[in-house]
C-alpha positions in Angstrom: 10.0 4.4 -14.8 12.3 1.5 -15.7 12.9 -0.9 -12.8 16.4 -1.9 -11.9 15.4 -4.9 -9.7 14.3 -7.7 -12.1 13.9 -11.4 -11.9 13.6 -13.3 -15.2 13.1 -10.0 -17.0 10.2 -9.0 -14.8 10.2 -5.9 -12.5 10.2 -7.0 -8.8 8.4 -4.0 -7.3 5.0 -4.4 -9.0 4.9 -8.0 -8.0 5.8 -7.2 -4.4 3.0 -4.6 -4.2 0.3 -7.1 -5.1 1.0 -9.2 -1.9 0.4 -6.6 0.7 -2.7 -5.2 -1.1 -4.2 -8.7 -1.2 -3.4 -9.3 2.4 -4.9 -5.9 3.5 -8.1 -6.6 1.4 -8.4 -10.0 3.1 -8.0 -8.3 6.5 -10.8 -6.0 5.6 -13.0 -8.9 4.5 -12.3 -10.8 7.8 -13.1 -7.6 9.8 -16.4 -7.2 8.0 -17.3 -10.8 8.8 -16.2 -10.3 12.4 -18.2 -7.1 12.8 -21.2 -8.9 11.3 -21.2 -11.4 14.1 -18.9 -14.1 12.8 -16.7 -16.2 15.0 -14.1 -14.3 17.0 -11.2 -16.0 15.2 -11.9 -13.8 12.2 -10.5 -10.8 14.1 -7.3 -12.7 14.7 -7.1 -13.7 11.1 -7.4 -10.1 10.1 -4.7 -9.1 12.6 -2.2 -11.6 11.2 -3.1 -10.6 7.6 -2.2 -7.0 8.6 1.2 -8.2 10.0 2.0 -10.2 6.9 0.9 -7.2 4.7 3.2 -4.8 6.6 6.2 -7.2 6.2 5.4 -7.6 2.4 4.7 -3.9 2.1 8.0 -3.0 3.7 9.8 -5.2 1.0 7.8 -3.4 -1.7 8.7 0.0 -0.4 12.4 -0.9 -0.3 12.2 -2.3 -3.9 10.5 0.9 -5.0 13.1 3.1 -3.2 15.9 1.2 -4.9 14.3 1.7 -8.3 13.8 5.4 -7.4 17.5 5.9 -6.6 18.5 5.1 -10.2 16.0 7.5 -11.9 17.8 10.4 -13.6 15.0 12.6 -15.0 13.7 15.1 -12.3 10.1 14.8 -13.5 10.1 11.0 -13.4 11.8 11.1 -10.0 9.1 13.4 -8.6 6.3 11.1 -9.8 8.2 8.1 -8.4 8.4 9.9 -5.0 4.7 10.5 -5.1 4.1 6.8 -5.8 6.4 5.8 -3.0 4.7 8.2 -0.6 1.3 6.7 -1.4 2.7 3.2 -0.6 4.2 4.5 2.6 1.0 6.2 3.7 -0.9 2.9 3.3 1.7 1.1 5.4 1.7 3.8 8.1 -2.1 3.7 8.3 -2.1 -0.1 8.7 0.7 0.1 11.2 -1.5 2.4 13.3 -4.3 -0.1 13.0 -2.0 -2.8 14.1 -0.8 -0.9 17.1 -4.4 -0.3 18.3 -5.4 -3.9 17.7 -2.5 -5.3 19.8 -4.2 -4.3 23.0 -7.7 -5.6 22.0 -8.9 -9.0 23.2 -8.6 -11.4 20.3 -7.3 -8.5 18.2 -10.8 -7.5 17.1 -11.6 -4.2 15.5 -14.3 -1.7 16.3 -16.3 0.4 13.9 -14.1 3.5 14.2 -10.9 1.5 13.5 -12.6 -0.3 10.6 -13.3 3.1 9.0 -9.6 3.9 9.3 -9.0 0.5 7.7 -11.3 1.5 4.8 -9.4 4.7 4.4 -6.1 2.8 4.3 -7.5 0.5 1.7 -8.6 3.5 -0.3 -5.2 5.1 -0.2 -3.6 1.7 -1.2 -6.1 1.2 -4.0 -5.4 4.7 -5.3 -1.7 4.1 -5.1 -2.1 0.9 -7.1 -4.2 2.6 -9.7 -1.7 5.4 -10.0 1.3 3.1 -10.4 -0.7 1.0 -13.0 -1.4 4.2 -15.0 2.3 5.0 -14.9 3.2 1.5 -16.0 0.8 1.8 -19.0 2.5 5.0 -20.1 -0.3 7.4 -19.0 0.6 9.9 -16.4 -2.6 11.1 -14.6 -3.4 14.8 -15.1 -2.9 15.7 -11.4 0.6 14.2 -11.4 1.6 16.1 -14.6 0.2 19.3 -13.1 2.1 18.7 -9.8 5.5 18.3 -11.4 5.2 20.7 -14.3 4.2 23.8 -12.3 6.8 23.7 -9.6 9.9 25.7 -9.5 12.2 22.9 -8.4 
């Protein structure tokens, strides 16, 4: 999928995806340290990383949606929608995590919420792998099967 949003010849959307993923991973690292008995400020640092990741992720989703609008081929459009849905699922999971953390003292996370955070990181990592495979010209088999055997 060719990107329409470019700066100095480089596609903007893949660059924007890297920021929220890095921020979400750092939030996970801070939460592991907080759950392991570290200082309570680590929970607050994770909380602010999630906020920054959601803002950056929103920009990445908007850039991906703009790129998707200009796609003409139906098969490529379906794969792009799948990529966009993976990115949005990650953001939705982290938004739920953020909403639960708002009411917690010092924005700390419990074990159950940390497991949801790991799930969100897994979905985000899978989405990044999937987009990277597409960028390298290799459509994963499940995506080919999903778009080829539909009657759309």
